[in-house]
All heavy atoms as TSV, in Angstrom:
chain	resi	resn	atom	element	x	y	z
A	1	PRO	N	N	-47.425	-18.053	26.978
A	1	PRO	CA	C	-47.571	-19.478	26.750
A	1	PRO	C	C	-46.356	-20.038	26.018
A	1	PRO	O	O	-45.723	-19.357	25.234
A	1	PRO	CB	C	-48.808	-19.598	25.888
A	1	PRO	CG	C	-49.273	-18.221	25.565
A	1	PRO	CD	C	-48.413	-17.268	26.292
A	2	ALA	N	N	-46.063	-21.268	26.270
A	2	ALA	CA	C	-44.957	-21.946	25.622
A	2	ALA	C	C	-45.506	-23.134	24.844
A	2	ALA	O	O	-46.399	-23.823	25.308
A	2	ALA	CB	C	-43.957	-22.418	26.663
A	3	ALA	N	N	-44.980	-23.349	23.647
A	3	ALA	CA	C	-45.464	-24.432	22.808
A	3	ALA	C	C	-44.614	-25.678	22.975
A	3	ALA	O	O	-43.410	-25.607	23.078
A	3	ALA	CB	C	-45.469	-24.001	21.350
A	4	VAL	N	N	-45.276	-26.801	23.035
A	4	VAL	CA	C	-44.640	-28.115	23.037
A	4	VAL	C	C	-45.426	-28.950	22.038
A	4	VAL	O	O	-46.475	-28.536	21.571
A	4	VAL	CB	C	-44.673	-28.767	24.442
A	4	VAL	CG1	C	-43.828	-27.999	25.419
A	4	VAL	CG2	C	-46.076	-28.896	24.965
A	5	TYR	N	N	-44.933	-30.127	21.702
A	5	TYR	CA	C	-45.693	-30.953	20.771
A	5	TYR	C	C	-45.750	-32.388	21.251
A	5	TYR	O	O	-44.737	-33.005	21.527
A	5	TYR	CB	C	-45.102	-30.893	19.365
A	5	TYR	CG	C	-45.924	-31.683	18.363
A	5	TYR	CD1	C	-47.234	-31.329	18.092
A	5	TYR	CD2	C	-45.400	-32.779	17.713
A	5	TYR	CE1	C	-48.000	-32.039	17.192
A	5	TYR	CE2	C	-46.161	-33.501	16.800
A	5	TYR	CZ	C	-47.456	-33.125	16.547
A	5	TYR	OH	O	-48.210	-33.834	15.652
A	6	ASP	N	N	-46.955	-32.886	21.369
A	6	ASP	CA	C	-47.213	-34.278	21.734
A	6	ASP	C	C	-48.249	-34.777	20.740
A	6	ASP	O	O	-49.401	-34.356	20.776
A	6	ASP	CB	C	-47.737	-34.357	23.167
A	6	ASP	CG	C	-48.047	-35.789	23.609
A	6	ASP	OD1	O	-47.939	-36.728	22.789
A	6	ASP	OD2	O	-48.409	-35.966	24.788
A	7	ARG	N	N	-47.810	-35.648	19.816
A	7	ARG	CA	C	-48.722	-36.079	18.751
A	7	ARG	C	C	-49.924	-36.850	19.280
A	7	ARG	O	O	-50.893	-37.040	18.568
A	7	ARG	CB	C	-47.965	-36.876	17.690
A	7	ARG	CG	C	-47.534	-38.245	18.151
A	7	ARG	CD	C	-46.863	-39.069	17.074
A	7	ARG	NE	N	-45.541	-38.544	16.828
A	7	ARG	CZ	C	-44.856	-38.733	15.729
A	7	ARG	NH1	N	-45.343	-39.463	14.778
A	7	ARG	NH2	N	-43.665	-38.231	15.577
A	8	LYS	N	N	-49.896	-37.307	20.544
A	8	LYS	CA	C	-51.017	-38.040	21.122
A	8	LYS	C	C	-52.134	-37.112	21.578
A	8	LYS	O	O	-53.229	-37.563	21.851
A	8	LYS	CB	C	-50.541	-38.876	22.307
A	8	LYS	CG	C	-49.540	-39.956	21.923
A	8	LYS	CD	C	-49.040	-40.674	23.147
A	8	LYS	CE	C	-47.910	-41.618	22.775
A	8	LYS	NZ	N	-47.288	-42.200	23.966
A	9	GLN	N	N	-51.853	-35.828	21.686
A	9	GLN	CA	C	-52.842	-34.865	22.173
A	9	GLN	C	C	-53.312	-33.972	21.033
A	9	GLN	O	O	-52.582	-33.742	20.073
A	9	GLN	CB	C	-52.231	-34.013	23.283
A	9	GLN	CG	C	-51.744	-34.845	24.437
A	9	GLN	CD	C	-52.083	-34.222	25.755
A	9	GLN	OE1	O	-52.811	-33.256	25.824
A	9	GLN	NE2	N	-51.559	-34.796	26.816
A	10	GLN	N	N	-54.514	-33.468	21.168
A	10	GLN	CA	C	-55.062	-32.579	20.149
A	10	GLN	C	C	-54.287	-31.261	20.149
A	10	GLN	O	O	-53.937	-30.729	21.202
A	10	GLN	CB	C	-56.536	-32.313	20.440
A	10	GLN	CG	C	-57.199	-31.442	19.410
A	10	GLN	CD	C	-58.680	-31.250	19.700
A	10	GLN	OE1	O	-59.220	-31.818	20.637
A	10	GLN	NE2	N	-59.339	-30.446	18.897
A	11	GLU	N	N	-54.015	-30.756	18.938
A	11	GLU	CA	C	-53.276	-29.498	18.821
A	11	GLU	C	C	-54.088	-28.367	19.437
A	11	GLU	O	O	-55.293	-28.279	19.263
A	11	GLU	CB	C	-52.976	-29.201	17.349
A	11	GLU	CG	C	-52.031	-28.047	17.171
A	11	GLU	CD	C	-51.539	-27.892	15.737
A	11	GLU	OE1	O	-51.794	-28.749	14.893
A	11	GLU	OE2	O	-50.886	-26.879	15.494
A	12	GLY	N	N	-53.396	-27.497	20.188
A	12	GLY	CA	C	-54.031	-26.344	20.814
A	12	GLY	C	C	-54.484	-26.577	22.245
A	12	GLY	O	O	-54.881	-25.640	22.927
A	13	THR	N	N	-54.429	-27.824	22.735
A	13	THR	CA	C	-54.847	-28.085	24.110
A	13	THR	C	C	-53.708	-27.790	25.077
A	13	THR	O	O	-52.532	-27.871	24.732
A	13	THR	CB	C	-55.290	-29.557	24.300
A	13	THR	OG1	O	-54.210	-30.418	23.945
A	13	THR	CG2	C	-56.496	-29.899	23.460
A	14	VAL	N	N	-54.062	-27.446	26.314
A	14	VAL	CA	C	-53.071	-27.190	27.360
A	14	VAL	C	C	-52.485	-28.528	27.782
A	14	VAL	O	O	-53.215	-29.454	28.125
A	14	VAL	CB	C	-53.701	-26.455	28.557
A	14	VAL	CG1	C	-52.714	-26.340	29.708
A	14	VAL	CG2	C	-54.184	-25.081	28.132
A	15	VAL	N	N	-51.159	-28.638	27.743
A	15	VAL	CA	C	-50.473	-29.871	28.107
A	15	VAL	C	C	-50.107	-29.845	29.592
A	15	VAL	O	O	-50.267	-30.824	30.294
A	15	VAL	CB	C	-49.211	-30.066	27.234
A	15	VAL	CG1	C	-48.437	-31.301	27.641
A	15	VAL	CG2	C	-49.589	-30.136	25.767
A	16	SER	N	N	-49.604	-28.697	30.066
A	16	SER	CA	C	-49.280	-28.532	31.482
A	16	SER	C	C	-49.185	-27.053	31.789
A	16	SER	O	O	-49.230	-26.214	30.901
A	16	SER	CB	C	-47.968	-29.242	31.837
A	16	SER	OG	O	-46.883	-28.630	31.187
A	17	GLN	N	N	-49.060	-26.749	33.058
A	17	GLN	CA	C	-48.930	-25.356	33.476
A	17	GLN	C	C	-48.193	-25.289	34.793
A	17	GLN	O	O	-48.157	-26.240	35.552
A	17	GLN	CB	C	-50.290	-24.679	33.575
A	17	GLN	CG	C	-51.221	-25.300	34.608
A	17	GLN	CD	C	-52.624	-24.762	34.520
A	17	GLN	OE1	O	-53.191	-24.738	33.449
A	17	GLN	NE2	N	-53.172	-24.345	35.640
A	18	THR	N	N	-47.578	-24.118	35.034
A	18	THR	CA	C	-46.860	-23.870	36.281
A	18	THR	C	C	-47.335	-22.538	36.828
A	18	THR	O	O	-47.272	-21.553	36.091
A	18	THR	CB	C	-45.340	-23.797	36.020
A	18	THR	OG1	O	-44.940	-24.984	35.362
A	18	THR	CG2	C	-44.562	-23.658	37.300
A	19	PRO	N	N	-47.826	-22.437	38.040
A	19	PRO	CA	C	-48.064	-23.509	38.996
A	19	PRO	C	C	-49.195	-24.426	38.516
A	19	PRO	O	O	-49.936	-24.086	37.607
A	19	PRO	CB	C	-48.444	-22.777	40.281
A	19	PRO	CG	C	-48.931	-21.444	39.856
A	19	PRO	CD	C	-48.255	-21.139	38.553
A	20	SER	N	N	-49.295	-25.566	39.143
A	20	SER	CA	C	-50.276	-26.575	38.750
A	20	SER	C	C	-51.691	-26.026	38.793
A	20	SER	O	O	-52.012	-25.141	39.588
A	20	SER	CB	C	-50.204	-27.776	39.697
A	20	SER	OG	O	-48.920	-28.327	39.687
A	21	GLY	N	N	-52.547	-26.579	37.937
A	21	GLY	CA	C	-53.946	-26.177	37.926
A	21	GLY	C	C	-54.614	-26.464	39.265
A	21	GLY	O	O	-54.271	-27.431	39.940
A	22	GLY	N	N	-55.526	-25.614	39.648
A	22	GLY	CA	C	-56.242	-25.793	40.905
A	22	GLY	C	C	-55.514	-25.246	42.118
A	22	GLY	O	O	-56.015	-25.338	43.233
A	23	THR	N	N	-54.331	-24.676	41.942
A	23	THR	CA	C	-53.596	-24.092	43.063
A	23	THR	C	C	-53.645	-22.576	42.942
A	23	THR	O	O	-53.889	-22.023	41.878
A	23	THR	CB	C	-52.123	-24.547	43.079
A	23	THR	OG1	O	-51.496	-24.127	41.868
A	23	THR	CG2	C	-52.007	-26.055	43.191
A	24	PHE	N	N	-53.412	-21.920	44.032
A	24	PHE	CA	C	-53.398	-20.462	44.041
A	24	PHE	C	C	-51.957	-19.979	43.946
A	24	PHE	O	O	-51.043	-20.605	44.464
A	24	PHE	CB	C	-54.042	-19.925	45.329
A	24	PHE	CG	C	-55.521	-20.157	45.375
A	24	PHE	CD1	C	-56.057	-21.271	46.005
A	24	PHE	CD2	C	-56.391	-19.254	44.760
A	24	PHE	CE1	C	-57.418	-21.484	46.036
A	24	PHE	CE2	C	-57.755	-19.461	44.785
A	24	PHE	CZ	C	-58.268	-20.581	45.423
A	25	ALA	N	N	-51.771	-18.857	43.269
A	25	ALA	CA	C	-50.443	-18.285	43.118
A	25	ALA	C	C	-50.522	-16.801	43.397
A	25	ALA	O	O	-51.561	-16.175	43.197
A	25	ALA	CB	C	-49.922	-18.516	41.701
A	26	GLN	N	N	-49.432	-16.241	43.890
A	26	GLN	CA	C	-49.379	-14.799	44.101
A	26	GLN	C	C	-49.377	-14.120	42.735
A	26	GLN	O	O	-48.898	-14.673	41.753
A	26	GLN	CB	C	-48.131	-14.412	44.879
A	26	GLN	CG	C	-48.127	-14.912	46.302
A	26	GLN	CD	C	-46.868	-14.485	47.037
A	26	GLN	OE1	O	-45.810	-14.345	46.431
A	26	GLN	NE2	N	-46.993	-14.277	48.335
A	27	SER	N	N	-49.892	-12.925	42.695
A	27	SER	CA	C	-49.896	-12.191	41.432
A	27	SER	C	C	-48.731	-11.217	41.395
A	27	SER	O	O	-48.167	-10.866	42.418
A	27	SER	CB	C	-51.222	-11.452	41.245
A	27	SER	OG	O	-51.372	-10.487	42.273
A	28	GLY	N	N	-48.367	-10.796	40.199
A	28	GLY	CA	C	-47.302	-9.823	40.044
A	28	GLY	C	C	-46.217	-10.322	39.129
A	28	GLY	O	O	-46.157	-11.504	38.775
A	29	PRO	N	N	-45.315	-9.405	38.725
A	29	PRO	CA	C	-44.268	-9.757	37.766
A	29	PRO	C	C	-43.242	-10.765	38.297
A	29	PRO	O	O	-42.565	-11.426	37.525
A	29	PRO	CB	C	-43.611	-8.429	37.438
A	29	PRO	CG	C	-43.939	-7.537	38.585
A	29	PRO	CD	C	-45.259	-8.008	39.112
A	30	ASP	N	N	-43.134	-10.898	39.619
A	30	ASP	CA	C	-42.173	-11.839	40.197
A	30	ASP	C	C	-42.760	-13.241	40.349
A	30	ASP	O	O	-42.095	-14.143	40.862
A	30	ASP	CB	C	-41.692	-11.348	41.561
A	30	ASP	CG	C	-40.888	-10.059	41.453
A	30	ASP	OD1	O	-40.274	-9.835	40.381
A	30	ASP	OD2	O	-40.883	-9.276	42.421
A	31	HIS	N	N	-44.019	-13.428	39.928
A	31	HIS	CA	C	-44.701	-14.713	40.092
A	31	HIS	C	C	-45.384	-15.097	38.776
A	31	HIS	O	O	-46.604	-15.018	38.656
A	31	HIS	CB	C	-45.727	-14.626	41.228
A	31	HIS	CG	C	-45.135	-14.135	42.516
A	31	HIS	ND1	N	-44.347	-14.931	43.314
A	31	HIS	CD2	C	-45.174	-12.923	43.109
A	31	HIS	CE1	C	-43.947	-14.217	44.357
A	31	HIS	NE2	N	-44.431	-13.001	44.255
A	32	PRO	N	N	-44.593	-15.521	37.791
A	32	PRO	CA	C	-45.179	-15.831	36.477
A	32	PRO	C	C	-45.996	-17.111	36.490
A	32	PRO	O	O	-45.772	-18.014	37.296
A	32	PRO	CB	C	-43.962	-15.996	35.581
A	32	PRO	CG	C	-42.894	-16.472	36.500
A	32	PRO	CD	C	-43.157	-15.765	37.808
A	33	VAL	N	N	-46.941	-17.172	35.599
A	33	VAL	CA	C	-47.718	-18.377	35.347
A	33	VAL	C	C	-47.385	-18.771	33.914
A	33	VAL	O	O	-47.500	-17.966	32.994
A	33	VAL	CB	C	-49.235	-18.119	35.502
A	33	VAL	CG1	C	-50.028	-19.334	35.071
A	33	VAL	CG2	C	-49.559	-17.722	36.928
A	34	THR	N	N	-46.927	-20.004	33.721
A	34	THR	CA	C	-46.564	-20.475	32.387
A	34	THR	C	C	-47.532	-21.568	31.966
A	34	THR	O	O	-47.777	-22.506	32.722
A	34	THR	CB	C	-45.122	-21.032	32.369
A	34	THR	OG1	O	-44.244	-20.026	32.874
A	34	THR	CG2	C	-44.699	-21.408	30.959
A	35	ILE	N	N	-48.081	-21.429	30.780
A	35	ILE	CA	C	-49.001	-22.415	30.228
A	35	ILE	C	C	-48.335	-23.037	29.011
A	35	ILE	O	O	-47.880	-22.329	28.118
A	35	ILE	CB	C	-50.342	-21.762	29.845
A	35	ILE	CG1	C	-50.997	-21.182	31.083
A	35	ILE	CG2	C	-51.251	-22.765	29.146
A	35	ILE	CD1	C	-52.232	-20.371	30.811
A	36	TYR	N	N	-48.262	-24.362	28.980
A	36	TYR	CA	C	-47.679	-25.095	27.858
A	36	TYR	C	C	-48.825	-25.684	27.042
A	36	TYR	O	O	-49.647	-26.416	27.572
A	36	TYR	CB	C	-46.773	-26.219	28.365
A	36	TYR	CG	C	-45.597	-25.703	29.165
A	36	TYR	CD1	C	-45.672	-25.568	30.544
A	36	TYR	CD2	C	-44.418	-25.349	28.528
A	36	TYR	CE1	C	-44.599	-25.086	31.276
A	36	TYR	CE2	C	-43.336	-24.868	29.249
A	36	TYR	CZ	C	-43.441	-24.731	30.617
A	36	TYR	OH	O	-42.383	-24.247	31.343
A	37	TYR	N	N	-48.875	-25.336	25.760
A	37	TYR	CA	C	-49.946	-25.848	24.910
A	37	TYR	C	C	-49.359	-26.678	23.783
A	37	TYR	O	O	-48.207	-26.536	23.416
A	37	TYR	CB	C	-50.807	-24.709	24.370
A	37	TYR	CG	C	-50.081	-23.780	23.419
A	37	TYR	CD1	C	-50.179	-23.955	22.043
A	37	TYR	CD2	C	-49.290	-22.737	23.897
A	37	TYR	CE1	C	-49.508	-23.115	21.166
A	37	TYR	CE2	C	-48.615	-21.898	23.027
A	37	TYR	CZ	C	-48.728	-22.094	21.672
A	37	TYR	OH	O	-48.062	-21.279	20.805
A	38	ASN	N	N	-50.174	-27.579	23.255
A	38	ASN	CA	C	-49.737	-28.481	22.201
A	38	ASN	C	C	-49.800	-27.767	20.861
A	38	ASN	O	O	-50.858	-27.290	20.450
A	38	ASN	CB	C	-50.623	-29.729	22.189
A	38	ASN	CG	C	-49.982	-30.876	21.455
A	38	ASN	OD1	O	-48.777	-31.050	21.516
A	38	ASN	ND2	N	-50.775	-31.674	20.776
A	39	HIS	N	N	-48.650	-27.671	20.197
A	39	HIS	CA	C	-48.574	-26.972	18.916
A	39	HIS	C	C	-47.544	-27.669	18.045
A	39	HIS	O	O	-46.384	-27.801	18.437
A	39	HIS	CB	C	-48.181	-25.511	19.129
A	39	HIS	CG	C	-48.043	-24.732	17.864
A	39	HIS	ND1	N	-49.117	-24.380	17.091
A	39	HIS	CD2	C	-46.946	-24.252	17.236
A	39	HIS	CE1	C	-48.677	-23.692	16.037
A	39	HIS	NE2	N	-47.365	-23.610	16.108
A	40	LYS	N	N	-47.969	-28.098	16.871
A	40	LYS	CA	C	-47.062	-28.772	15.948
A	40	LYS	C	C	-46.042	-27.763	15.431
A	40	LYS	O	O	-46.407	-26.689	14.981
A	40	LYS	CB	C	-47.854	-29.353	14.780
A	40	LYS	CG	C	-47.052	-30.249	13.885
A	40	LYS	CD	C	-47.948	-30.901	12.845
A	40	LYS	CE	C	-47.154	-31.859	11.995
A	40	LYS	NZ	N	-48.016	-32.557	11.039
A	41	PRO	N	N	-44.746	-28.097	15.506
A	41	PRO	CA	C	-43.723	-27.144	15.047
A	41	PRO	C	C	-43.793	-26.947	13.537
A	41	PRO	O	O	-44.188	-27.841	12.796
A	41	PRO	CB	C	-42.407	-27.803	15.458
A	41	PRO	CG	C	-42.719	-29.247	15.630
A	41	PRO	CD	C	-44.177	-29.325	16.000
A	42	SER	N	N	-43.392	-25.770	13.101
A	42	SER	CA	C	-43.327	-25.466	11.676
A	42	SER	C	C	-42.169	-26.240	11.074
A	42	SER	O	O	-41.142	-26.425	11.718
A	42	SER	CB	C	-43.091	-23.974	11.455
A	42	SER	OG	O	-44.122	-23.231	12.019
A	43	PRO	N	N	-42.311	-26.670	9.821
A	43	PRO	CA	C	-41.188	-27.374	9.197
A	43	PRO	C	C	-39.995	-26.446	9.029
A	43	PRO	O	O	-40.155	-25.247	8.836
A	43	PRO	CB	C	-41.736	-27.816	7.844
A	43	PRO	CG	C	-42.934	-26.971	7.608
A	43	PRO	CD	C	-43.439	-26.523	8.951
A	44	SER	N	N	-38.819	-27.014	9.109
A	44	SER	CA	C	-37.600	-26.225	8.930
A	44	SER	C	C	-37.547	-25.719	7.499
A	44	SER	O	O	-37.905	-26.447	6.576
A	44	SER	CB	C	-36.361	-27.071	9.197
A	44	SER	OG	O	-36.370	-27.522	10.517
A	45	PRO	N	N	-37.113	-24.492	7.307
A	45	PRO	CA	C	-37.015	-23.987	5.931
A	45	PRO	C	C	-35.960	-24.762	5.160
A	45	PRO	O	O	-34.942	-25.152	5.715
A	45	PRO	CB	C	-36.615	-22.523	6.100
A	45	PRO	CG	C	-36.034	-22.441	7.459
A	45	PRO	CD	C	-36.660	-23.539	8.273
A	46	THR	N	N	-36.241	-24.993	3.892
A	46	THR	CA	C	-35.262	-25.699	3.075
A	46	THR	C	C	-34.162	-24.724	2.685
A	46	THR	O	O	-34.440	-23.566	2.377
A	46	THR	CB	C	-35.913	-26.276	1.798
A	46	THR	OG1	O	-36.564	-25.215	1.113
A	46	THR	CG2	C	-36.894	-27.370	2.119
A	47	PRO	N	N	-32.928	-25.181	2.714
A	47	PRO	CA	C	-31.835	-24.259	2.365
A	47	PRO	C	C	-31.950	-23.837	0.902
A	47	PRO	O	O	-32.329	-24.624	0.045
A	47	PRO	CB	C	-30.570	-25.065	2.609
A	47	PRO	CG	C	-31.002	-26.483	2.753
A	47	PRO	CD	C	-32.467	-26.489	3.050
A	48	SER	N	N	-31.644	-22.595	0.651
A	48	SER	CA	C	-31.708	-22.101	-0.724
A	48	SER	C	C	-30.465	-22.556	-1.476
A	48	SER	O	O	-29.433	-22.833	-0.886
A	48	SER	CB	C	-31.815	-20.574	-0.744
A	48	SER	OG	O	-30.697	-20.021	-0.103
A	49	GLU	N	N	-30.602	-22.611	-2.781
A	49	GLU	CA	C	-29.487	-23.048	-3.616
A	49	GLU	C	C	-28.361	-22.028	-3.519
A	49	GLU	O	O	-28.580	-20.837	-3.613
A	49	GLU	CB	C	-29.959	-23.173	-5.062
A	49	GLU	CG	C	-28.912	-23.756	-5.977
A	49	GLU	CD	C	-29.440	-23.935	-7.389
A	49	GLU	OE1	O	-30.580	-24.377	-7.547
A	49	GLU	OE2	O	-28.688	-23.608	-8.316
A	50	THR	N	N	-27.173	-22.523	-3.315
A	50	THR	CA	C	-26.018	-21.641	-3.211
A	50	THR	C	C	-25.478	-21.389	-4.609
A	50	THR	O	O	-25.265	-22.319	-5.376
A	50	THR	CB	C	-24.914	-22.293	-2.360
A	50	THR	OG1	O	-25.485	-22.682	-1.116
A	50	THR	CG2	C	-23.776	-21.332	-2.112
A	51	THR	N	N	-25.284	-20.139	-4.920
A	51	THR	CA	C	-24.715	-19.813	-6.229
A	51	THR	C	C	-23.224	-19.618	-6.074
A	51	THR	O	O	-22.754	-19.121	-5.056
A	51	THR	CB	C	-25.355	-18.532	-6.802
A	51	THR	OG1	O	-25.148	-17.475	-5.878
A	51	THR	CG2	C	-26.836	-18.719	-7.054
A	52	SER	N	N	-22.496	-20.018	-7.078
A	52	SER	CA	C	-21.051	-19.849	-7.005
A	52	SER	C	C	-20.720	-18.387	-7.269
A	52	SER	O	O	-21.432	-17.701	-7.995
A	52	SER	CB	C	-20.354	-20.756	-8.011
A	52	SER	OG	O	-20.836	-20.499	-9.305
A	53	PRO	N	N	-19.649	-17.903	-6.693
A	53	PRO	CA	C	-19.314	-16.489	-6.885
A	53	PRO	C	C	-19.000	-16.197	-8.354
A	53	PRO	O	O	-18.522	-17.060	-9.078
A	53	PRO	CB	C	-18.092	-16.270	-6.008
A	53	PRO	CG	C	-17.593	-17.626	-5.659
A	53	PRO	CD	C	-18.721	-18.595	-5.863
A	54	SER	N	N	-19.290	-14.992	-8.747
A	54	SER	CA	C	-19.005	-14.603	-10.129
A	54	SER	C	C	-17.502	-14.453	-10.305
A	54	SER	O	O	-16.745	-14.436	-9.351
A	54	SER	CB	C	-19.717	-13.291	-10.459
A	54	SER	OG	O	-19.260	-12.289	-9.592
A	55	GLU	N	N	-17.102	-14.320	-11.563
A	55	GLU	CA	C	-15.682	-14.160	-11.834
A	55	GLU	C	C	-15.159	-12.944	-11.094
A	55	GLU	O	O	-15.873	-11.981	-10.876
A	55	GLU	CB	C	-15.446	-13.988	-13.333
A	55	GLU	CG	C	-15.777	-15.222	-14.146
A	55	GLU	CD	C	-15.503	-15.008	-15.614
A	55	GLU	OE1	O	-14.652	-14.167	-15.960
A	55	GLU	OE2	O	-16.143	-15.688	-16.418
A	56	SER	N	N	-13.899	-13.005	-10.724
A	56	SER	CA	C	-13.335	-11.877	-9.993
A	56	SER	C	C	-13.298	-10.650	-10.901
A	56	SER	O	O	-13.058	-10.764	-12.094
A	56	SER	CB	C	-11.944	-12.210	-9.465
A	56	SER	OG	O	-11.113	-12.596	-10.525
A	57	PRO	N	N	-13.538	-9.492	-10.330
A	57	PRO	CA	C	-13.559	-8.284	-11.158
A	57	PRO	C	C	-12.181	-7.959	-11.719
A	57	PRO	O	O	-11.163	-8.308	-11.138
A	57	PRO	CB	C	-14.012	-7.198	-10.181
A	57	PRO	CG	C	-13.719	-7.743	-8.834
A	57	PRO	CD	C	-13.770	-9.245	-8.955
A	58	THR	N	N	-12.208	-7.323	-12.848
A	58	THR	CA	C	-10.959	-6.903	-13.475
A	58	THR	C	C	-10.404	-5.735	-12.688
A	58	THR	O	O	-11.116	-4.774	-12.417
A	58	THR	CB	C	-11.220	-6.455	-14.933
A	58	THR	OG1	O	-11.910	-7.503	-15.597
A	58	THR	CG2	C	-9.933	-6.130	-15.665
A	59	PRO	N	N	-9.133	-5.809	-12.303
A	59	PRO	CA	C	-8.590	-4.698	-11.509
A	59	PRO	C	C	-8.516	-3.412	-12.335
A	59	PRO	O	O	-8.266	-3.436	-13.529
A	59	PRO	CB	C	-7.197	-5.173	-11.105
A	59	PRO	CG	C	-6.878	-6.303	-12.014
A	59	PRO	CD	C	-8.180	-6.865	-12.517
A	60	THR	N	N	-8.770	-2.314	-11.676
A	60	THR	CA	C	-8.688	-1.011	-12.325
A	60	THR	C	C	-7.229	-0.576	-12.341
A	60	THR	O	O	-6.571	-0.621	-11.304
A	60	THR	CB	C	-9.528	0.018	-11.545
A	60	THR	OG1	O	-10.830	-0.506	-11.387
A	60	THR	CG2	C	-9.573	1.361	-12.241
A	61	PRO	N	N	-6.708	-0.168	-13.508
A	61	PRO	CA	C	-5.297	0.242	-13.530
A	61	PRO	C	C	-5.089	1.500	-12.683
A	61	PRO	O	O	-5.949	2.365	-12.611
A	61	PRO	CB	C	-5.014	0.525	-15.005
A	61	PRO	CG	C	-6.325	0.603	-15.672
A	61	PRO	CD	C	-7.330	-0.065	-14.785
A	62	THR	N	N	-3.941	1.555	-12.045
A	62	THR	CA	C	-3.606	2.705	-11.222
A	62	THR	C	C	-3.212	3.854	-12.146
A	62	THR	O	O	-2.404	3.680	-13.058
A	62	THR	CB	C	-2.418	2.370	-10.307
A	62	THR	OG1	O	-2.725	1.182	-9.593
A	62	THR	CG2	C	-2.109	3.497	-9.351
A	63	PRO	N	N	-3.823	5.027	-11.959
A	63	PRO	CA	C	-3.477	6.149	-12.850
A	63	PRO	C	C	-2.020	6.574	-12.661
A	63	PRO	O	O	-1.506	6.533	-11.533
A	63	PRO	CB	C	-4.425	7.263	-12.440
A	63	PRO	CG	C	-4.967	6.871	-11.119
A	63	PRO	CD	C	-4.793	5.398	-10.967
A	64	THR	N	N	-1.386	6.954	-13.731
A	64	THR	CA	C	-0.010	7.454	-13.658
A	64	THR	C	C	-0.055	8.971	-13.723
A	64	THR	O	O	-0.927	9.550	-14.362
A	64	THR	CB	C	0.850	6.902	-14.811
A	64	THR	OG1	O	0.238	7.268	-16.034
A	64	THR	CG2	C	1.004	5.401	-14.728
A	65	SER	N	N	0.852	9.574	-13.062
A	65	SER	CA	C	0.850	11.042	-13.059
A	65	SER	C	C	1.406	11.567	-14.378
A	65	SER	O	O	2.331	11.003	-14.950
A	65	SER	CB	C	1.645	11.583	-11.889
A	65	SER	OG	O	2.975	11.129	-11.971
A	66	THR	N	N	0.809	12.608	-14.835
A	66	THR	CA	C	1.272	13.259	-16.071
A	66	THR	C	C	2.136	14.440	-15.662
A	66	THR	O	O	1.697	15.278	-14.866
A	66	THR	CB	C	0.082	13.752	-16.898
A	66	THR	OG1	O	-0.798	12.658	-17.096
A	66	THR	CG2	C	0.529	14.315	-18.227
A	67	PRO	N	N	3.366	14.519	-16.160
A	67	PRO	CA	C	4.222	15.652	-15.746
A	67	PRO	C	C	3.647	16.977	-16.254
A	67	PRO	O	O	3.120	17.061	-17.362
A	67	PRO	CB	C	5.571	15.358	-16.402
A	67	PRO	CG	C	5.336	14.257	-17.383
A	67	PRO	CD	C	4.011	13.638	-17.076
A	68	THR	N	N	3.741	17.961	-15.462
A	68	THR	CA	C	3.305	19.299	-15.859
A	68	THR	C	C	4.525	20.180	-16.066
A	68	THR	O	O	5.501	20.072	-15.345
A	68	THR	CB	C	2.387	19.932	-14.796
A	68	THR	OG1	O	3.070	19.904	-13.564
A	68	THR	CG2	C	1.086	19.208	-14.695
A	69	PHE	N	N	4.525	21.047	-17.077
A	69	PHE	CA	C	5.663	21.909	-17.398
A	69	PHE	C	C	5.392	23.313	-17.026
A	69	PHE	O	O	4.415	23.875	-16.989
A	69	PHE	CB	C	6.034	21.817	-18.885
A	69	PHE	CG	C	6.444	20.400	-19.248
A	69	PHE	CD1	C	5.547	19.525	-19.825
A	69	PHE	CD2	C	7.728	19.977	-19.021
A	69	PHE	CE1	C	5.934	18.257	-20.179
A	69	PHE	CE2	C	8.120	18.690	-19.395
A	69	PHE	CZ	C	7.216	17.837	-19.959
């Protein structure tokens, strides 16, 4: 089923279908039947607050080689 929204129709009712109601259709995976029902869409999620990046990390000093005798 596929959801559509028409505020004039009761939620959950069939709005249309393919093939049309009252007609015969072949069965099988190559002959789909699609039913469109009235469903109010979910509200879009509100964007979360963006945090600014933290201070840049302090670079680690590169080790120097110690001479061996």
